[in-house]
C-alpha positions, 0 to 999 in steps of 0.5 A, spaced: 428 585 520 432 586 514 432 580 509 439 577 508 441 576 501 440 570 497 447 568 496 449 570 503 445 565 507 448 558 504 455 561 505 453 563 512 450 556 513 457 553 511 461 557 515 456 555 521 457 548 519 464 548 519 465 551 526 460 546 529 465 540 526 471 544 528 468 544 535 466 537 535 473 535 533 476 539 538 471 535 543 473 528 540 480 530 541 479 532 548 475 525 550 479 521 546 486 523 545 490 521 538 495 515 540 501 513 536 499 507 532 505 504 533 506 505 541 499 507 543 502 514 546 498 520 546 500 524 540 499 532 538 496 530 531 496 524 526 502 520 525 507 517 529 510 519 536 517 522 535 520 516 538 517 511 533 518 516 527 526 515 529 525 508 529 522 507 522 527 505 516 525 508 510 528 505 504 533 509 499 538 508 494 543 504 494 538 498 493 537 492 487 534 495 481 530 489 480 527 487 487 528 494 491 532 490 496 537 495 500 544 494 499 549 495 505 554 499 501 553 502 494 556 497 489 554 502 483 548 503 478 544 498 475 547 492 480 542 487 481 542 483 488 543 475 488 536 474 489 534 477 483 539 474 478 538 467 481 530 467 481 528 473 477 521 475 478 515 476 473 514 483 474 519 488 472 521 492 478 519 493 486 520 498 490 518 499 498 517 505 502 520 502 509 523 496 511 519 491 515 520 492 522 517 493 529 514 500 527 512 498 520 509 492 522 505 496 527 503 500 522 501 495 517 497 491 523 493 497 525 491 498 518 489 491 517 486 488 523 485 495 527 481 498 522 485 504 522 483 507 515 486 513 517 493 511 516 492 509 509 493 516 506 500 517 510 502 510 508 500 511 501 504 518 500 510 514 503 509 509 497 508 514 492 514 517 494 518 511 494 515 509 487 515 516 483 520 513 478 515 507 477 509 511 477 511 516 472 511 511 467 505 507 469 498 507 466 494 504 471 494 502 479 492 495 481 491 493 488 492 486 490 485 483 491 482 479 497 478 473 496 470 475 497 470 471 503 476 475 507 473 481 504 466 480 507 469 478 514 474 484 514 470 489 511 475 492 507 481 491 503 487 494 506 491 494 499 485 497 496 486 503 501 493 504 500 492 503 492 487 509 492 492 513 497 497 512 492 493 514 486 491 520 490 498 522 491 500 520 484 495 522 479 495 515 476 488 512 476 486 506 480 482 500 477 479 495 483 476 490 478 482 489 474 484 483 478 480 478 482 482 473 487 479 466 485 482 462 490 481 462 498 488 461 500 490 460 507 494 466 511 501 466 508 503 468 515 508 463 518 509 459 511 516 458 508 517 460 501 516 454 497 509 454 501 507 461 500 508 460 492 504 453 492 499 457 496 498 462 491 498 458 485 493 459 481 489 464 485 489 470 481 486 472 474 483 478 470 476 478 469 472 480 463 470 486 466 478 488 467 481 486 461 480 493 458 484 496 463 490 491 463 491 489 455 497 493 453 497 497 459 503 499 464 501 497 471 503 498 478 501 492 483 500 495 490 500 491 496 502 492 504 508 488 505 512 484 501 516 478 504 517 472 499 514 476 493 509 470 492 503 474 492 505 479 487 508 474 483 502 471 482 498 477 481 504 479 475 503 473 472 496 473 471 496 480 469 501 479 464 498 473 461 492 477 460 496 482 456 499 487 460 505 491 457 509 490 463 508 490 471 511 493 477 510 493 484 509 498 490 509 496 497 509 499 504 514 495 507 518 489 505 522 484 508 530 486 507 532 479 509 529 474 504 530 469 509 526 472 514 519 471 512 515 471 518 510 477 519 
């Protein structure tokens, strides 16, 4: 029997392995068809079904240059919302990919509570597209950290998953240890704006091992949802106290109506 060239065997093995994986994926698709993460209807590939896609509201201009809150009409370039004027945040700018509504809530909950980590790359690409102006000026991406008890219970940090996807899409490096959550805060869901601010006060700090990634750097904080802004405000203040040059914020979804905070 003729012996295969040494270089040919690994290549054939690689092709055979790829064929086996394709067969296994096809069998899995037949046994467990992919479902839309929002409505649970079968879909032909990753992502939303056409009906849910049509209901997803991406945020585009015009919006507040500071907070990213969408405007009903275009008031002209550089106009700030009343909220940004009355209560300017510590961070410089915030941008969100979509409005927080029925569909985006389903996506966030599927990622956060349903272990749908496969959604993070798609959501991260949308975030990167919404924040391309901010990312073009950024040195480092920083995910909003979880307290170690909540991280142990959930097994992963959804903000870190999104931040990693944004980093992959933008080329801006992510540093996961730049910020630490030192206070085990209560869930923000259902709290009023003042309660959220009080709940998050003093919850974040930059640990010694994260200082080098923060001092003098232009940072982008990534989170899943922005409601009152208390969480990213706490992160921004901690990073600025530690010497960050400036802090911007990117989230997947934001509540367009500041009065509505229930998630």
